[in-house]
C-alpha positions in Angstrom: -41.3 27.5 -15.0 -42.5 24.3 -16.7 -40.8 21.0 -15.9 -39.8 19.1 -19.0 -41.6 15.7 -19.2 -39.9 12.4 -19.9 -40.9 10.6 -23.1 -43.3 7.8 -22.4 -42.2 5.6 -25.3 -39.0 3.6 -25.5 -37.0 1.5 -27.9 -37.3 -2.3 -27.4 -34.9 -5.1 -28.2 -36.8 -8.2 -29.3 -35.9 -11.7 -30.6 -37.7 -13.2 -33.6 -39.4 -16.5 -32.5 -38.7 -18.1 -35.8 -35.0 -17.4 -36.5 -33.8 -16.0 -33.2 -32.5 -12.8 -34.8 -32.3 -9.8 -32.4 -33.7 -6.5 -33.5 -34.5 -3.1 -32.1 -37.9 -1.5 -32.7 -39.9 1.4 -31.3 -42.4 0.7 -28.6 -45.1 2.9 -30.1 -44.4 2.3 -33.8 -46.9 3.2 -36.5 -45.8 0.6 -39.1 -45.6 -3.2 -39.2 -42.1 -4.5 -38.5 -40.8 -7.6 -40.1 -37.7 -9.6 -39.1 -34.8 -8.5 -41.2 -33.6 -12.1 -41.6 -36.6 -14.3 -42.2 -39.4 -11.8 -42.9 -41.8 -12.9 -40.1 -44.0 -10.0 -38.8 -42.7 -9.3 -35.2 -44.7 -6.2 -34.3 -47.9 -4.5 -35.5 -49.3 -1.0 -34.7 -52.5 -0.9 -32.6 -53.1 2.9 -32.5 -51.1 3.3 -29.3 -48.5 0.8 -28.1 -47.2 -1.7 -30.6 -48.4 -5.3 -30.4 -45.1 -7.2 -30.1 -45.2 -10.8 -31.4 -41.7 -11.7 -30.2 -39.8 -12.1 -27.0 -38.8 -8.8 -25.4 -35.1 -9.0 -24.4 -34.5 -5.4 -23.1 -36.2 -2.0 -22.9 -33.6 0.6 -23.9 -33.4 4.1 -22.4 
């Protein structure tokens, strides 16, 4: 019987460096994420993990 594997990617709570807005994004996202308040790019896809350009506050389970 196969053991189910845990997912390797998580959701991440980050804070925009420009306006301090807190936002949740996916740790392995495939699209560019902009801050919902000021529009600054806070994460970019790299082909694997996302390059986060903001402060990581919490990794959500």
